[in-house]
C-alpha positions as CSV (number, residue, x, y, z in Angstrom):
1,X,34.9,-21.7,-33.0
2,X,38.0,-20.7,-34.9
3,X,37.6,-23.8,-37.2
4,X,34.2,-22.8,-38.6
5,X,35.6,-21.4,-41.8
6,X,37.3,-24.8,-42.5
7,X,34.0,-26.6,-42.0
8,X,32.3,-24.4,-44.5
9,X,35.3,-24.8,-46.9
10,X,34.9,-28.6,-46.9
11,X,32.1,-28.4,-49.4
12,X,34.7,-27.4,-52.0
13,X,36.0,-30.9,-52.2
14,X,32.9,-32.6,-53.6
15,X,32.3,-29.7,-55.9
16,X,35.7,-30.0,-57.4
17,X,35.3,-33.8,-57.8
18,X,32.0,-33.2,-59.7
19,X,33.5,-30.5,-61.9
20,X,36.4,-32.9,-62.9
21,X,34.2,-36.0,-63.5
22,X,31.2,-34.4,-65.1
23,X,32.7,-33.8,-68.6
24,X,33.4,-37.6,-68.9
25,X,29.9,-38.7,-68.1
26,X,27.6,-39.4,-71.1
27,X,24.7,-37.2,-72.0
28,X,21.1,-38.4,-71.4
29,X,19.8,-40.2,-74.5
30,X,16.4,-38.4,-74.2
31,X,18.1,-35.1,-74.1
32,X,20.3,-35.9,-77.1
33,X,17.3,-37.2,-79.1
34,X,14.6,-34.7,-78.2
35,X,16.5,-31.5,-77.5
36,X,19.6,-31.8,-79.6
37,X,18.0,-33.9,-82.4
38,X,21.2,-36.0,-82.6
39,X,20.1,-39.5,-83.3
40,X,23.5,-41.0,-83.6
41,X,24.8,-39.7,-80.3
42,X,21.5,-40.8,-78.6
43,X,21.9,-44.3,-80.0
44,X,25.5,-44.4,-78.7
45,X,24.3,-43.2,-75.3
46,X,21.6,-45.9,-75.2
47,X,24.2,-48.5,-76.2
48,X,26.4,-47.3,-73.3
49,X,23.6,-47.4,-70.8
50,X,22.0,-50.6,-71.9
51,X,25.0,-52.6,-73.0
52,X,23.5,-53.8,-76.3
53,X,24.0,-53.0,-79.9
54,X,20.5,-52.8,-81.2
55,X,18.8,-49.9,-79.5
56,X,16.4,-48.9,-82.3
57,X,13.4,-50.1,-80.2
58,X,14.3,-47.7,-77.4
59,X,14.8,-44.8,-79.7
60,X,11.4,-45.4,-81.2
61,X,9.9,-45.6,-77.7
62,X,11.3,-42.2,-76.8
63,X,10.1,-40.7,-80.0
64,X,6.6,-42.2,-79.6
65,X,6.4,-40.9,-76.0
66,X,7.5,-37.5,-77.2
67,X,4.7,-37.5,-79.8
68,X,2.1,-38.5,-77.2
69,X,3.3,-35.7,-74.8
70,X,3.0,-33.1,-77.6
71,X,-0.6,-34.2,-78.3
72,X,-1.6,-34.1,-74.6
73,X,-4.0,-31.3,-73.8
74,X,-3.2,-29.2,-70.7
75,X,-6.0,-28.3,-68.3
76,X,-6.4,-25.4,-65.9
77,X,-6.8,-25.8,-62.2
78,X,-10.5,-25.0,-62.4
79,X,-11.0,-27.6,-65.1
80,X,-9.1,-30.1,-62.9
81,X,-11.3,-29.4,-59.9
82,X,-14.4,-29.7,-62.0
83,X,-13.4,-33.1,-63.2
84,X,-15.3,-35.5,-60.9
85,X,-12.9,-38.4,-61.4
86,X,-9.9,-36.6,-59.7
87,X,-11.6,-34.2,-57.4
88,X,-11.2,-36.3,-54.2
89,X,-7.6,-37.1,-54.9
90,X,-6.9,-33.4,-55.2
91,X,-8.8,-32.5,-52.1
92,X,-7.0,-35.3,-50.2
93,X,-3.6,-33.9,-51.3
94,X,-4.5,-30.3,-50.5
95,X,-5.7,-31.3,-47.0
96,X,-2.7,-33.4,-46.3
97,X,-0.3,-30.7,-47.4
98,X,-2.2,-28.1,-45.4
99,X,-2.0,-30.2,-42.3
100,X,1.7,-30.8,-42.9
101,X,2.3,-27.1,-43.1
102,X,0.3,-26.3,-40.0
103,X,1.6,-29.2,-37.7
104,X,5.0,-27.5,-37.2
105,X,7.0,-30.3,-38.7
106,X,8.7,-27.9,-41.0
107,X,10.0,-25.9,-38.1
108,X,11.8,-28.9,-36.7
């Protein structure tokens, strides 16, 4: 019993390792390109991850995907439930998650 504080203190070791290593890891190319709007750093990150010099195709894919996401229309829950094509999938997920909550598995 007297060693419980040491057990809780062990979590400090992985935390310190992460704090030391994290600054040396490269940023995500998507983050650099879409959030920071820094194309040169994004290309450099793609080159690091993919190991090839020409990454213009990947940069264009990310930009095209971003344009598609901006043009996507969001729907409400009621509109989603009214859509006949996805209604049964949603009902199935709701029933499954409801059963999961009520079966007591979370308590274990």
